[in-house]
N, C-alpha and C positions, 0 to 999 in steps of 0.2 A: 640882814643877811639874805642873799638871793642865790638859790641854786638854779642852774639852767640845764635843760636837756631838750634836744630836738628828736631824740630817738626812743628814749625809755618811757615806760608807763609811769604815771605819777605815783604808783605804789611800789616802784622798784625797790628791791630789798636793800641794796647798798645805798642808793640815793635817799629814798624817803624813810624806810623803816629804821635804818641805822643812823645815817648822818643827819638828816633834817630833824628827825624826832629827838635825837640826842641833843642837838643844839637848842631846839625849842624847849626841851625839858630842863635845860640849864640856863634859862632866862633870856635867850636870844629871840628876837622877833625874826621869824624865818618865813620866806616866801619861796615857793617852788614854781618855776615857769616850765610848763611841759605840755605836749599835745594831750588834749583831754576834751571831754564833751562840754563841761562847764566848770566855772570857777567855784571853789568851795573851801571850807576850812576843815582840815582833817588832823586830829591829834595835835592841835595847836599849831599846825603848819598851814599857811595860806597858800592854796594851790591856785595859781593863775593860769587859766587854760588858753592855749592857742589852738586853732583848728588843726585837726589831724590832716597830714598831707595825703594827697591821692596816690603819689608814687615817689620814687627815690629822687627824681629831679626836682619835684615840688618841695620835698623835704630839704634839699640842699640849697634851695633858692628862696622861695616864698616863706617857708617856715623859719629859716635862719633870720630873715628880715623881721618877721613878727616877734621872734624871741628877742632880738636885739632891741626893737622898739619898746617892747614891754619892759625889758631890763632897764632901759634909760628912764622909763616912767617911775620905776621903783626908787631911784636915787639912793641906792644902798651903800653901806660902808664896805661890805665885802661881797664879791661875786665869785661863785664857785661853779665852774661848768664841767660837764661830764662826757662830752662827745668830741672827737677830734675835728669834726666838721664845724664845730663852734670856735675853733681857734681864731678865725677872723673876728668873731664877735668879742672874744676875750681881748684881742689886741686893740680893738676899737675902744673898749671900755678902759683899757690901760691909758689910751691917749686922752681919755676924759679925766685921768688922774685917779682912777678907781683901783682898789686892791682886788687882784684877780688870782684865783686858784684854779689850776688845771688839774682835774681828777683824771689821771691817765689809767684807764681800766685795762688797756691793751698796749703792747708794743706794735703800733700800727704798721710801720714799714715791714716788720717781720710777718705780720698778719697778711698784708697784701702779697708779699713775695711768696708766702706759703700757699696761698690760693684757696685752701679749704674753707676759710672764713669769708672769702670775697669771691665766690663763684661767678658773680655777675661780671667780673673783670676778665676779658679774654686772656687766655694763657700767654699769648705773645706780648701782651701789654703789662703783665704783672710786675716784672722787674723794672721796666722804665717808670711805671707809676709809683712803685715803691721808692725808687731813688728820688723822684720829684717830691713825693710827700716828705721824705726824710729831710731834704733841703729846706722845704717850707717849715717843717716842725722845728728844725734846729735854728732857723732864723727867728721864729716867734717865741720859743720856750724860754730863753734867758730873760725875756722881759716880764714874765709873770711873777707874781709875788711869791708863789710857792707851787710845787707840783706834789700832788698826792698820788700814790701808786697802790696797786692791789696785790703785788707780790714782789719777791726779791729780784726776779729777772727784769721786771719792768723798772724797778728802782735802779738797777745797773744802767739801763738805757737812759733813764731820766737824769741820773747823776752826771752824765756827760753834757747836760744842757742847762742845768739850773743848780744854784748853790743850796737851795732850801728844798729838800725832798723828804717827804714823810710817808712811810709805808703804813697803810691801814688795811689789815687783812679782812677778807670777806667772811668774818666769823659770825655765827648766829648769836642771838641773845639767849642767855640762860633761861629767862622766864618762858620763852617759847617752847623749851624742851624740858620744862620742870617736871612734868608728870610722865616722862618716858621711861618708867621702870621696866627693866627687861623681863619679858614673858618668855620663859624657856621654850614654850611650844612653838613660837614663831620660827625657830631654827629647824623645825621639822616640817614646815609648811610648803617648802618648794617655791616660795614667792620671791621673785627677783624684781627689783625696781630700777628703772632707768628713766631719768627725766630730761634727757638731752634731745628728744625729738628724733626726726629722721634726717640725718645729714652725714656727709663724708667726714666732716670735722669731728663728729662723735663716733665714727667707725661703726655706724649702725649696720651696714652690710655685713661686716665681719662678725658682729655680735649675733645677728640673725643666722648667719651661716653656722656659728658655734652652737646655737640652739638646735639646729638641724642635726648636729653630730651627737647630741646627747642620747643615751640609751632610752629606748621606748619605755622601759619600766621605771625610769627616773621621773618622779613627780616634780615637774618644773614648769612654771609659767612666768613670763616676764610682763609686767605692766610697764608700758612705754608711754610716757607723757611728753608733751611738747609739740612743736609744729614740724612740718616738712618744708625744707628749704628749697628743694628743686623737685618738680613733679616727675621728671625723668628718673631721677635717683630713687624717689619713693616707689615708682612703678617697678624698678628693678628689685628693690628690697622686699616689697610685699609679694613678689612672685617666688621667693625662695621657699624651700620646704620648711625651714625653721620658723616661718611666719605663723604656722599653726600654733606655736607655743607663745605667741605674742597677743597681748590684749592692748590695743592702741586706743588711748583715751584722749589724745590731742591735748590742747592747753586746758588746764584745770585750775580752779581756785587753790590758793596755797593750802587752805585747810584740808582739802582732799589729798594733796600730795603728802602733807604731814601725817595724815592717818595711814596712808599706804606705807610710809617709812616706819611707822609704829609697828606694823604687822609683817614687815619684810624679813627675809632670811639673808638676803644678799643685795648689795647695791652695786651697780656698774657705773663707773665714772671714767670713761675712756676718751682720750683725745688722739687725733692723728699726729704722726711725727712731723712737727713744724716748730721752729724756734719759739714762736709765740705761745706754744703750749707747754714748754719745758718747766716753767715756774709753776708753783702750786698756788692757785688763787681762786679755785672753783668753789662757788657757793654749795654746789651739790656734794662735794667731798666733805666739807666741814659739817654740813647738815646730816650726812650719814654717820659721821663720828658722833655727833650730838645725840642721834637717835639710837646709838649702840648697834649699828648694822655693820658687819664686815664688808670691806670695799675691795672691788677689783679695779685696779688703776693701770695706767700706761707705764711701761718699764723705761722711763726716762730717769736720768741720774738723780734729780731732786726727789722725784716720786719714789724711786727705789730706796733712797736713803731714808725717807720718811717711813716707808713700810718696814725697813730693817730696824729702825729705832723704835717705832710705836707698836709693831707686831699687831696691826689692826686690820690686815687684809693681805691681798696678793697682788704682785705686779707682773704684768704679762706684756708681750709684744702686741701692740694694739692692732696690727695688720695680720695677725696669725690666728685664724678662727680655731685651729686645733688647740693652741695654748689657752685661749679664752674658754673653750669647752672643758679643758682639763681643770681649770681653776673653778669654774661653776660646779663641776662634778664633785670636786674635793669638798667644797664648802657645804653642798647640799647632802653629801654622804657622811660628813663628819660634823654633825650639829653641835657637839660639845666643843670642838675646836673653834667652830664659827662663833659660838656664844662667848668664848674667852676673847676672841679677837674683837668682837663687838664691845665687850666690857672695857677692854683696853682703849679702844677708840673713844668711848664716852669719857673715860677718865682723862684722856688727853684733851678732849674738848673742855672739860671743866677746869683743867689746870693750865692750859696753854692757848686754846683756840676759841676763846669766848669773847664776844664783843664787849662784855662788861670790863675786861681788862684793856681792850684796845681803844675804847672811846676817849680815854684820858689824853691820848696823843692828839686826837681831833680837837678837843677842848683847849689843850695847850697851844696848838697852832693858832687857833682863833684868838686866844688871849694875847699871844705874841703879836699877831698882825694888827689887831685893833689898838694895842698899846703903842705901836710904833708911830 
């Protein structure tokens, strides 16, 4: 079994930690082809390295060719690719008679049209590029052996193109959060976590504006992890008054982020208004539930319905700094309510949003495809 990526790190949570390790742990010989410094074996998965690309153009040309060439060398029973730019590679593998799974992490046409995820595409070209990609994807997708998706919105998109669609939620593993017993003192700490980096997609500007609106006497600091997508946007955000309440740590090892979740009083998981963001598929959201942290999310229909049902956080208009500030203030000044929200979120994780229950669908799909 070979998993392919030209974009993601070889330790990616969905690709490696969940899917590859699950398959390897259930008796499959698994290889992951990914940009990396050197080939290695990790947790029973053979990582085959291709050189990291210098830029986007190199990634979409030279890296694709290298991934395809290495994939052919493996001569595997099943190929499972994770990036839309690998659709040509998947199609070529199908021409070789291989079983090929397209792991659709995003609704790419909606992502391109929305623009916040693809800021490098000029505004005037986004709709035409979105339409061109949609035609390309619709032509290729029916030929794949199956499509795996990350949330229900993406599944609706995929169901229009392929008869075999399997939804695998981005749920954490229970073992990773086994020792996350709630410490009531955390909800009095004023610690806010946000691991989305600095980007319009994650409404960082509005969040920092909201921090600037908080009362001076309110003990609040936000740890912000992740990278900055555009330097001009980062310059604008870091010049805001609310930036004084931000501790920006950049990209960090997962262990550090998990520790910050353990100590946090509030987690912020906001997305800009765009069709690609309406479905719930965020790693960060499910990890906050697993850690027992109340969550502030975007007030989109599916997210609002989840908040109403689970009572594990607050939904706000993501482009309204005042609404974000009000939600932060409530959670930090009502620690007992915040603790109850966090406890309900953790219960939901254990009962509904845990990879331990989700992985059976992955194994069933592989069993079905390899038996055919």
